[in-house]
Structure formats: C-alpha cells, structure tokens
C-alpha positions as CSV (number, residue, x, y, z in Angstrom):
1,M,14.4,-25.5,-22.5
2,D,16.0,-26.8,-19.4
3,D,15.1,-26.3,-15.7
4,A,18.0,-23.9,-15.2
5,F,16.8,-21.7,-18.2
6,N,13.2,-21.5,-16.7
7,M,14.4,-20.9,-13.3
8,S,16.8,-18.0,-14.4
9,M,13.9,-16.6,-16.7
10,R,11.5,-16.6,-13.8
11,K,13.8,-15.0,-11.5
12,F,14.5,-12.4,-14.1
13,L,10.8,-11.7,-14.6
14,K,10.0,-11.6,-10.7
15,Q,12.8,-9.0,-10.4
16,V,11.4,-6.9,-13.3
17,G,7.9,-7.0,-11.7
18,V,8.9,-6.0,-8.2
19,T,11.3,-3.3,-9.1
20,S,9.0,-1.8,-11.8
21,Q,6.1,-1.7,-9.2
22,Q,8.4,0.0,-6.7
23,A,9.5,2.6,-9.4
24,I,5.9,3.3,-10.3
25,E,4.8,3.7,-6.6
26,D,7.8,6.0,-6.1
27,G,7.0,8.1,-9.2
28,L,3.4,8.3,-8.3
29,R,4.4,9.5,-4.8
30,A,6.8,12.1,-6.0
31,S,4.4,13.5,-8.7
32,G,1.7,14.2,-6.1
33,A,-0.7,12.0,-8.2
34,K,-4.2,12.2,-7.0
35,P,-6.9,9.4,-7.0
36,G,-8.6,8.7,-10.2
37,D,-5.6,9.9,-12.2
38,S,-4.3,7.5,-15.0
39,Y,-1.2,7.2,-16.7
40,E,0.0,5.6,-20.1
41,A,2.8,3.2,-19.5
42,K,5.4,1.5,-21.8
43,V,8.0,-1.2,-21.0
44,V,10.6,-2.1,-23.7
45,L,12.5,-5.4,-23.4
46,T,15.8,-5.8,-25.3
47,I,17.7,-8.9,-25.1
48,E,21.4,-8.6,-26.3
49,G,22.5,-11.3,-28.6
50,L,19.1,-12.6,-29.4
51,D,17.9,-9.6,-31.5
52,V,14.8,-9.3,-29.4
53,E,12.8,-6.1,-28.7
54,H,9.4,-6.5,-27.1
55,T,7.2,-3.7,-26.1
56,V,4.1,-3.8,-23.7
57,T,2.0,-0.7,-23.3
58,G,-0.8,-0.2,-20.9
59,L,-2.8,2.2,-18.7
60,I,-2.1,2.4,-15.0
61,K,-5.1,3.8,-13.2
62,G,-5.1,5.2,-9.6
63,D,-7.8,4.4,-7.1
64,E,-11.0,6.2,-7.2
65,A,-11.5,8.6,-4.2
C-alpha cells in the first residue's frame, strides 16, 4: 500500500474515533447516565465497493462514584 492510501486511512480512522467519542459523550449527557452505569456498544464498518463489513462490540463503563 502506498503512503497516500495509508494517510487517507489514518485520517478516516482518526475522524471515526473523534466523532464517535463525541457522540457517545453527548448520548451519556442526554440520557442522564449515572456513574457506574455500563453500556453495550457496537460499531459496524461497511466499505462500498469492497464487500467489507466489520463489526466491533464492547462495553463502555462509566466512572465509579
């Protein structure tokens, strides 16, 4: 893979990380989440034209009070 590809992929993944964290934080604030609450999370990545679908699941835990 060439440098341009690597740079564009890193830029995309950084955008995904930053905007996803903002969305999660906004959702927690809007829901009135309490310390110690935890949430099942799932992200599905699809790439048109490449027949790629990748799913990541995990648990997001709030700070303990």
